[in-house]
C-alpha positions, 0 to 999 in steps of 0.5 A, a space after each residue: 371948315 367941317 364937312 361930313 361925308 356919308 355913305 348909306 342905303 348901300 352896303 358898308 354905311 359910314 361917316 367921315 369928318 374932314 376939317 380944313 382938308 384933313 380927315 379927323 374921324 371916320 367910322 363904319 356903322 356896322 361897328 355900332 349896330 353890330 350888323 355886318 355891312 350895314 346899310 342903315 343911316 350911320 347915326 352912330 357913326 356920325 355921333 362918333 365922328 362929331 364926338 372925336 372932333 369935339 363938335 355937334 352936328 350944328 358945327 358942320 358946314 356942309 354934308 357930302 353924299 357918296 352918290 348923285 341920285 340924278 345919275 341913277 337914271 343913266 342906269 336904265 339907259 346903260 341897261 337898254 344900251 346893253 342890247 340884251 332882251 331882259 334889260 327891260 326887266 330892270 327898268 322898274 328896279 332902276 326907277 325904284 333905286 333912283 327914288 330911294 337915293 333921292 329920299 336919302 336927304 329928307 330921311 336924314 333931315 328927319 333923323 338929325 332934327 335940325 332946324 337949319 340944314 347945312 348945304 349938301 353936295 351929291 358926289 358921283 360914286 366913282 368920283 367919291 372912290 377916286 377922291 378917297 384914294 388920290 386926295 389923301 395920298 402922298 402923290 401930287 399927280 397920279 393915275 386913279 383907277 376905281 373898280 367895284 360892282 356898280 356906282 350909279 351906272 358906272 362899274 370902273 373909271 380912270 381919272 387923272 389926279 393933279 393937285 387937288 383936282 380929278 379929271 375923269 378920262 374913261 369909264 365902264 358902264 353897267 351891266 358890264 362889271 368886274 365886281 359883279 362877276 366876282 360876286 357871282 362866283 362868290 355866290 356860285 361857290 356857296 358864299 354870300 355875295 357882297 360879303 364873302 369875296 375875300 373867301 374866294 380869294 383865300 380859296 384860290 390858293 388851293 386851285 389849279 388852272 383847269 378852268 381859266 380859259 373857259 372862264 376867260 370866254 365870259 369876261 373880255 378885257 384888253 389894254 384899251 380899257 374894254 371890259 365886257 361880260 357875256 351876259 348870257 351867263 348872268 342874271 343879276 343885272 336885270 332881276 329885282 328879286 332878293 333870291 336871285 342866283 346871279 348866274 344863269 342855267 347856262 353857267 350851271 350847264 357849263 361849269 356844274 352845279 353850284 356849291 350849297 352853303 355849308 357844304 364841304 369845299 372840294 377841289 372843283 370849288 378851289 379850281 373855280 376860285 383860282 380861275 375867277 382870281 386869274 381872270 380878275 387879275 388880268 382885267 385889273 392889269 388891263 385897266 391899269 395899263 390903260 390908265 397908265 397910257 391915258 394919263 402918262 403917270 407912273 403913280 397909281 391910286 386904286 379904290 373901289 371894292 375890287 381894290 381890296 383884292 390883295 393878290 391883284 394888288 401884288 400883280 400891279 406892283 410886280 407889273 412894272 407899270 407904275 413906280 408907286 401904288 396907293 390903295 385906299 385902306 377903306 377901298 370899299 363903299 365905307 371909304 366913299 364917305 371920306 372921298 365925298 367929304 374931301 371932294 366937297 372940301 376942295 370943290 369949295 376951297 380950290 386953292 387949299 393944300 392937301 393933307 396926306 393920310 398918315 394912318 387909318 386909326 380914325 375911330 373912337 378910343 376909350 380910357 382906362 376908366 371907361 374900360 373898367 366901367 364896362 367890365 364892372 357893368 357887364 352882366 357876365 363879370 363874374 366869369 371874368 378875372 381882371 387886373 391892371 398891368 404896367 407894361 401891357 406890350 411886354 406882358 402880351 409879348 411874353 404870353 404870345 411867345 408862350 403860345 397863347 392867343 390874345 385879344 388886343 384892344 388899344 387906341 383908336 379903332 381902325 377905319 376899313 375892313 382890316 384890323 391893324 393892331 388896335 382891334 386885333 387877335 394876335 398869336 405866334 406865327 412859329 407854331 405850324 398848328 396855329 392857323 388851324 387853331 385860330 380858324 377852328 377855336 377862335 374865329 369859327 371859320 373855314 379851314 382854308 382862310 389865311 392869317 396876316 403876319 404883322 412884321 416890324 418895318 426894320 425886318 421886312 426885307 428879311 422875310 418877304 420879297 416885296 416891291 419898293 413901290 408898295 411902301 404906301 400899301 404894305 402898312 394897310 394889309 392890302 397886298 400879298 407878298 412872296 415869302 422868302 424860302 429862307 424865312 418860310 419855316 420861321 413863320 409857318 402859320 403866316 404862309 398861305 398855300 401859294 407861298 404868299 402872305 398878306 403882310 402888314 408892315 408896322 412902323 414905330 411912328 405909325 403905331 408905337 404900342 403895336 410895334 413895341 409888342 412885336 419888338 417884345 416878341 422879337 426879343 424873346 423869339 428872334 422872330 419879329 412877326 406876330 399873326 394878326 387877325 381882326 378881333 371878332 368871330 365869323 359873321 360879326 363886325 370887328 369890335 368897337 367898344 370895350 363892351 363888344 370886346 368882352 362879349 367877343 372874348 367870352 364867346 370865343 376861344 381866346 386865352 386872354 384879352 388886353 384892353 389898354 392896361 387891363 388884362 382879362 382872363 376867364 375864370 375856371 
């Protein structure tokens, strides 16, 4: 039985294909359209999933959507229930959004051109988030927490996951939203809301706690599951204009003028990022505590866009609330395509067994012949020098050890926002100047942005202080860890300003080529770590195809690019 899960009309459009309860393919549309966080119908992602599974759209038994349009009207009611005078301004926008979601299906039918359309399931948004984390986890029973900007009308929810079923036990409703609070701060700090929240997280490491108490006065949370915003500081709940500021003049009077995009970041901006991060961590821990209280479970599954906050995930692991944590690697809305498909499958196959997710290398791969064809057909091929190498992992390890920054394109593309060794830029962490070099010459991004150390699983405890409950989190670069003082001077480029690293633990069974490469670096340097960041430049999606990789290579400061067995360099 094949079920195609879809997310679009919202950000991070994606498609996922489930066969008999197993996720066999998952792709984000942005990788094909080259439009970051694309909202478009994921026709390219659908085709890629079907190609990977060796079938066509006619071979799909059901289609599952990431949202239930009938619930959109509760958005209007939750606005009115907020008791805020301007809430009536959102009614036209709420109706417009509901109609847009109802139109998803006829528009899809038109694009796919099917004579007979398969049955459709509309899965509530937070249920899709919950399913995306619990159903592919290794847990038989668990508390499930979802936190994001907004689904239809919910902004956070708690479920009990048991067997292949989910029971909702608590929710927080719009306009009170932790995700929207963090996006508002993102906008205030001069970044793009719903795009650059990770920049706020990175900047927070340079801040001081001066603004924490003031910011806590507008975000109220406690361990009874309550989460409310002081709505007098927000205007993003009720206005439909595209140029909304998200924060009111009252917020500006209280905290000062916002940073303009492109302006230099100052200490006051870092202090605001620090305060927003601490307020967010407190709210997440309160929700997690209530999830533990409601469900009685010692294992937690976490998803929704806010679950990509690595610092908050570290706090959960260190809190002692849970013995184990699993965070959906594609915790953003892309992952709801997977959750919707899995939920639909077990809804119609209630006695079927679950299949745990082994990794997120769920996208397309390319053969050596396809890579050679892409090189020879590239309009700028005269700028390339290329050759085949017999042992790319060993060659790459030697170049990294010598100080080169390489592009690494190998195997199936990752699903989710993290590059995990198949579409990556790799460099040595032992050079203290490497972080600045990568930000300035390779990625063309802000100087405060950190890079992730990818470490061989066997040596994890030698470099980092970690939690035993994070074994299902650390392989996906979804939690920060404290760097051991004895190891910090060995990997200076991989240590952030607050003494943490957003680590990726690499096992031989999960990704043998990447593990072999790091092992090669270890043999040469004695350090079983490489810096790993995504193979893209700022404001572009991670590369998908050989053509994308060549384009990225020629426009960036990369020293060389490996694609399977091909090594590419730029001609003088």
